[in-house]
C-alpha positions in Angstrom: 25.5 68.6 -94.0 21.7 68.4 -94.0 19.7 71.0 -95.9 17.1 73.1 -94.0 14.3 70.9 -92.7 11.0 71.0 -94.7 9.2 70.6 -91.4 8.2 73.3 -88.9 10.8 73.5 -86.1 8.0 73.2 -83.5 6.0 70.5 -85.2 6.7 68.1 -82.3 6.5 70.7 -79.6 6.1 69.3 -76.1 6.4 65.7 -77.0 8.3 63.1 -75.0 10.2 60.3 -76.8 12.0 57.2 -75.7 14.6 55.8 -78.2 16.3 52.4 -77.9 19.6 52.1 -79.6 19.8 55.9 -79.2 23.5 56.1 -78.2 24.9 55.9 -81.7 24.1 55.6 -85.4 20.6 56.0 -86.8 19.0 55.9 -83.3 21.1 58.8 -82.2 20.3 60.8 -85.4 16.6 60.1 -84.8 16.9 61.6 -81.3 18.7 64.6 -82.8 15.9 65.3 -85.4 13.1 64.8 -82.8 14.8 67.4 -80.6 15.4 69.8 -83.5 11.7 69.7 -84.3 10.4 70.5 -80.8 10.4 67.5 -78.6 10.5 68.6 -75.0 12.3 65.5 -73.7 14.2 62.5 -75.1 15.3 59.5 -73.2 18.1 57.4 -74.9 18.3 53.7 -74.1 21.1 51.3 -74.8 23.5 48.9 -73.2 26.7 50.9 -73.2 26.6 53.7 -70.7 29.6 55.5 -72.1 27.9 55.8 -75.5 24.7 57.1 -73.9 26.6 59.7 -71.8 28.5 61.0 -74.8 25.3 61.1 -76.9 23.4 63.0 -74.2 26.2 65.5 -73.7 26.3 66.2 -77.4 22.6 66.6 -77.8 22.5 68.9 -74.8 24.9 71.3 -76.5 22.5 71.4 -79.5 19.3 72.1 -77.6 18.0 74.9 -75.3 18.5 74.4 -71.6 14.7 74.0 -71.1 14.8 70.8 -73.2 15.6 67.6 -71.3 17.9 64.8 -72.6 18.6 61.8 -70.4 19.4 58.2 -70.7 18.6 54.8 -69.2 20.9 51.8 -69.5 18.7 49.2 -71.1 19.1 45.7 -72.5 15.9 45.2 -74.5 16.3 41.4 -74.2 15.2 41.7 -70.6 11.5 42.6 -70.1 12.0 43.8 -66.6 14.7 46.2 -67.7 12.4 47.5 -70.4 9.7 48.1 -67.8 12.2 50.0 -65.7 13.1 52.2 -68.7 9.4 53.1 -69.2 9.0 53.7 -65.4 11.9 56.2 -65.6 10.0 58.1 -68.4 6.8 58.0 -66.4 8.5 59.3 -63.2 10.4 62.0 -65.1 7.7 63.3 -67.4 4.4 61.5 -66.6 3.8 60.8 -70.2 5.2 59.2 -73.4 4.3 60.3 -76.9 6.8 58.5 -79.1 8.5 55.2 -78.7 11.3 54.4 -81.2 12.6 50.9 -81.3 16.0 51.3 -82.9 18.0 48.7 -81.0 19.4 46.1 -83.3 22.0 43.4 -83.5 23.7 42.1 -86.7 26.8 40.6 -88.2 27.8 38.8 -91.4 27.4 35.0 -91.2 26.8 32.2 -93.7 23.8 30.2 -92.6 25.8 27.0 -92.5 28.3 28.6 -90.0 25.7 30.5 -88.0 25.3 29.1 -84.5 21.9 28.7 -82.9 23.0 31.1 -80.2 24.0 33.7 -82.8 20.7 33.3 -84.6 18.7 33.6 -81.3 20.7 36.6 -80.1 19.7 38.7 -83.1 16.1 37.7 -82.8 16.2 38.4 -79.1 17.4 42.0 -79.7 15.5 42.9 -82.8 12.2 41.0 -82.5 11.8 40.2 -78.8 13.4 43.5 -77.8 10.9 45.4 -79.9 8.0 43.5 -78.4 9.3 43.9 -74.9 9.5 47.7 -75.3 6.1 47.9 -76.9 4.5 45.8 -74.2 6.1 47.8 -71.5 5.2 51.2 -73.0 1.6 50.4 -73.9 0.1 51.6 -70.6 1.9 54.9 -70.8 1.3 55.4 -74.5 -2.4 54.6 -74.3 -2.8 57.5 -71.7 -2.2 59.9 -74.6 -5.5 59.2 -76.4 -7.6 62.3 -77.0 -11.0 60.8 -76.5 -12.8 63.9 -77.5 -11.4 64.1 -81.0 -10.7 60.3 -81.3 -7.4 61.2 -83.0 -4.3 59.0 -82.3 -1.8 60.9 -80.2 0.9 58.3 -79.5 3.3 56.7 -81.9 5.4 53.5 -81.9 8.1 53.5 -84.6 10.0 50.2 -85.3 13.3 50.3 -87.1 13.2 47.7 -89.9 15.3 46.9 -93.0 14.9 45.7 -96.6 17.0 42.6 -96.2 13.9 40.4 -95.9 12.1 41.7 -99.0 13.8 39.2 -101.2 16.9 37.5 -99.8 20.2 38.9 -98.7 23.6 37.2 -98.7 24.8 36.2 -95.2 21.8 37.7 -93.5 19.5 34.8 -92.7 19.3 35.8 -89.0 18.7 39.5 -89.5 16.2 38.8 -92.3 14.2 36.6 -90.0 14.3 39.1 -87.2 13.2 42.0 -89.3 10.4 40.0 -90.9 9.1 39.4 -87.3 9.4 43.1 -86.6 7.4 44.0 -89.7 4.7 41.5 -88.8 4.5 42.9 -85.2 4.2 46.4 -86.6 1.1 45.5 -88.6 -0.4 43.5 -85.7 0.0 46.2 -83.2 -1.3 48.8 -85.6 -4.4 46.8 -86.0 -4.9 46.2 -82.2 -3.8 49.5 -80.8 -5.4 51.9 -83.1 -8.5 51.9 -80.9 -6.3 53.0 -78.1 -5.0 56.1 -79.9 -1.7 54.5 -80.8 -0.3 54.5 -84.3 2.4 51.8 -85.1 4.7 52.3 -88.1 8.1 51.1 -89.3 10.9 52.6 -91.2 13.3 50.6 -93.4 16.6 52.4 -94.0 18.9 51.3 -96.9 22.7 51.6 -96.8 23.5 54.7 -94.6 26.9 56.1 -94.8 29.1 56.6 -91.7 27.0 54.4 -89.3 28.1 51.4 -87.2 25.8 49.1 -89.2 27.5 50.0 -92.5 30.9 49.7 -91.0 30.1 46.3 -89.7 28.2 44.8 -92.7 29.8 46.5 -95.7 33.3 47.6 -94.7 35.2 49.6 -97.3 32.5 49.0 -99.9 30.7 52.3 -100.0 31.5 53.0 -103.6 30.5 49.6 -104.7 27.2 49.8 -102.8 26.5 53.2 -104.3 26.6 51.6 -107.8 23.6 49.4 -106.8 21.4 52.3 -105.6 19.2 53.9 -108.3 19.8 57.3 -106.8 23.5 56.8 -107.1 24.6 57.4 -103.5 24.3 56.0 -100.0 21.9 57.7 -97.6 22.6 60.0 -94.7 21.4 59.3 -91.1 19.7 62.7 -91.0 17.5 61.6 -94.0 16.2 58.7 -91.8 15.7 61.2 -89.0 13.6 63.5 -91.1 11.6 60.5 -92.4 10.8 59.7 -88.8 9.7 63.3 -88.2 7.3 62.9 -91.1 5.8 59.7 -89.6 5.4 61.5 -86.3 3.2 64.2 -87.9 1.3 62.0 -90.3 -1.9 61.2 -88.3 -3.5 58.8 -90.8 -0.5 56.6 -91.4 -0.4 53.3 -89.4 0.6 49.7 -90.0 3.0 50.6 -92.8 6.8 50.5 -93.2 8.3 53.4 -95.0 11.3 52.4 -97.1 14.1 55.0 -97.2 16.8 53.4 -99.3 17.3 55.4 -102.5 15.7 52.5 -104.4 18.4 50.0 -103.3 16.2 47.0 -102.7 14.7 47.4 -106.2 18.1 47.1 -107.9 18.8 44.5 -110.5 21.7 44.5 -112.9 20.4 45.7 -116.3 20.4 42.9 -118.9 21.0 45.5 -121.6 22.9 48.8 -121.2 20.6 51.8 -121.4 22.4 53.3 -124.4 21.7 50.1 -126.5 18.0 49.6 -125.5 16.5 51.4 -128.5 18.9 49.8 -131.0 18.3 46.2 -129.7 14.6 46.8 -129.4 14.3 47.6 -133.1 16.5 44.7 -134.0 14.5 42.2 -132.0 11.2 43.6 -133.4 12.4 43.0 -137.0 13.5 39.5 -136.1 10.2 38.7 -134.4 8.2 39.9 -137.4 10.3 37.8 -139.8 9.6 34.6 -137.8 6.8 32.7 -139.7 4.7 30.1 -137.9 6.1 26.6 -138.2 4.3 23.3 -138.5 4.4 21.0 -135.5 6.5 17.9 -135.9 
């Protein structure tokens, strides 16, 4: 269970959020944390209506009756449907403060076996889908600018990953897609800052009990944990709280916050820690004993 939040329970008071991929996994937990920290309304978007209905029903049991939780069936690959989702938010609330692009598609595939259709599908959901939602939401997000204080008042948050920071086995398609998402995050942050819109990303590491982990690393949680410097997999609520931080950090834009317990930094140690001092002294003695040799 999550510990008490370090953030004020009303730090997002009155805000309206739209979350793609909000029917399950990390997207759902982001919605939960936004509501727990004061959001007045949240609209969940996804392709599976049954998931959205269950997610909304659960969130409604956790929030006061004055708080609104609704959904819009949305396939982010279709720009017209994305515009419909934003129009639903506009008609319901007349404003949008936070857009979270958490819709994603992924699967394990060796590059030699990956079909062009499979590659294109992941890019269409992750990269094009993120752009479609950002493009559709821009007019509504830009209304939020406080022109008196010149402070940014709207936020776009794009769900990224760490797959693309080096290279990841069997993830050529997802790595390409998330690289595009990160580039889009920086470009939009540059262009939209003048319109009062911050654009940031968040890159979760291995998160326990989520559909993504089940699909990409089935039955390997213990093995994965050994490759994380902090020694455990993350929890979805930790990603949700990191999103809350980004929502209330007014001078952060264009950056991607990695929340992975140090996972992407991991390398197998060449020397066990308990032998480092011993071997260091031995190597030092050997190096000092090596005299210069004449060239042949």
